[in-house]
N, C-alpha and C positions, 0 to 999 in steps of 0.2 A: 177308791174311786167315790164311794158315797161319802166318806168320813171327809171329804176334800171339800165336799159340797158345801157345808156350815161355813167353811174358812172363806171360802169365794164370796160368798154372800153377804158374810160379817165385811169381808175387805171391799167388797164394793156398796155397801151401806156407808164405811167409814169413807170412802172417798165422795160418797153424795155429798155425805156431811161435812166433810170439808171443803168439796166444791160451795156447797152452800152458803157455809161461814163466811167462806172467801169474799163472794159475791154480797154478803149483808155487811160484811165489814167495808169492802168497795166503796157500796151504795151511800155507806154511812158518813164512811170518809168522804164522798164527795158531797153529800148534803152538808156535812158540817162545812167544807171547805168554801161552799158556796154562801152559807149564813155568815160565815166570817169574814169573806168577801165584801159582802151586801153591807154588813155591820161596819168594816173597815171606809166604805164606800162613802157612807152614810156618815160617820164621823168626822172623815175628810170633807164634806161639804159642809156640814154645819159648823166646823171651825172656819172654813173659806167664808160661810155668810156672815159670822162673826166679825171676823178680818175685815172684809167688805163693808160692811156698817160701820165699823171703827174709822176707816180710812175715809169714808164719806161724810160721816159727823166731824173727822177732824179736819176735810178739806173745807166742809161748808162754816166750820168756827174761822180758821182762817181767812176765807171770803168775809166771813162777817165784820172780823176786824179790820180789812181793810177797806170797806165801804164806812165804817166810823172814821177809820184815817183820813179816808177821802172829804167827809164831812168837816173833820176838825180842819182841813186845809181849806175848804171851801172859807169857813165861818172866821179864819184868822183875819183881823183888822184891814190890815193893809192890801191882802188880796182881795177881802170884800169889796174894801172901798175902790179899787180899780175898776172891779167886775161891774159896778153901779157907776162908775164914773160917766158924764154924759160928754166931755171933751177928753181930747189929748192931752196930758199932762206929762211929761217925761220923768218930773221928779217922782208921782204915784207908781209909775210905770217901774221905776228903779227900783221902790221898795217891794212892790208886789213881786220881782221878780228873785230878790234875796230872799224873801220870804217861801217863795216855793223851792228854790235853792236848798235852802235850811230842812224842808221837809223831805226832799228829795236825798239827803245825806243821809237822814235817821230810818230810811224805807229802800231795802235794797231790790225788792221784787217789781217796784215800781222804774219803768224801762224810761217815761217820758208823761210830763203832765203838760195840759194844755190848760190856758185862762181865756177863754172867749167872750169878749165883749161885742154883742151884735149891735149895739148905738154906736159906739166907734169905728167897729167894723175891723177890729185890732185884737189879735192873736199872741200871748206872752208864751211861746214854746221854750219849755226849760232846757232844751238841747241847743235850739238856735235862738235865741232871744225873740224880740218882737218883730211882727209882721203884720202887713194889712190882709186882709182876707183875700185879694185879689193875686199878691204873691206867696200866701201861705201854701206849703206843700200838701199837708193833708186835706183836699177838697171833699172828700167823701164822707171824712167826720164833720165838717163845715154843713154839708147837705144834710146830713143826719139831723143835726142840731136845729137846722131852719125847718126842716119841712117834717121832720118823724123823731121829735124830741121824746125820750123813754117817760113809761109812766110809773115806771116803780125804778128803785136804784138793785138794777138787776145788770151782769156782768154781760159781756156778749163779744162775738168774735169779731177781731176787725184786723183787716189787713194793709199793710203799708209797706211798701217797695219790697214785695214779695215775703215780707216777715208776718207772721200772724201774731196778735195780742189778744189777751182778755181786758178788753176797755169799759170805764163805768163813768156816765156822766151825771154830773151834780150840778143843779138838784132837778129831780124828777119833777113831770106835771101833775102827779097824782099828791104832791105837797102843797099845792095851791098857791104857790109862792110865783108872783108874777116877775120874772126874770129876765133881765138883756144879759146876765152874764153868767156863763157856764166855767165848770172846772171839768174837764176830760183826764183821766189816768190810764195809762197802759200801762198794763203788766206785762212782766217777759215769762213767759209760760215756761219755757225751758228752765228757768231758775225756781220758779215755784215747784214743777215738778220732780226734779232733780234734790231740792232741799227736803221734799214730802216722804220724797222714797228712801232718804236718809234715815229721815226721823221715826220713819215705819215700816222699817225691814224686817223680815221675819227672823 
């Protein structure tokens, strides 16, 4: 019996060492897995931040391009002459409408364009032709131009007939131009979003 005691002690020590090593390995594996998960999470966050920044910069670039395009429309001679006219001139209105139609055909994101002459109280709507202020559909936009004209060339949300648009009014008050004529563009949000998503998909 005495000879078996060392063997039992050895076996017990061996089992204890085995359990200890198992616990250490399991603990190490857990810590390693936690560290790996943390690193993977940080890497994904970093990649998402880069992607988000790139999307934001790309979208802002697109809006800058549309601002420049709106300024080009406003500065078109036929359009500018009608906007600054002091009296109703059908021929001038016809030229302005043709110029607006030309610009509209070259930029798919613009849903509608308004030319607003506050002196003659008339609006040329790229979709619906010429109207007086009284019978123009978008009275909210007219009120904004009269009472709260923008100070900068910033896009803002505008709702018309339950549809939501990004809108821009040119010129802004910050430009210091004493203007009686304004250009308004309404952008199709859905078209911008879908086009931008296609160009920047993962």
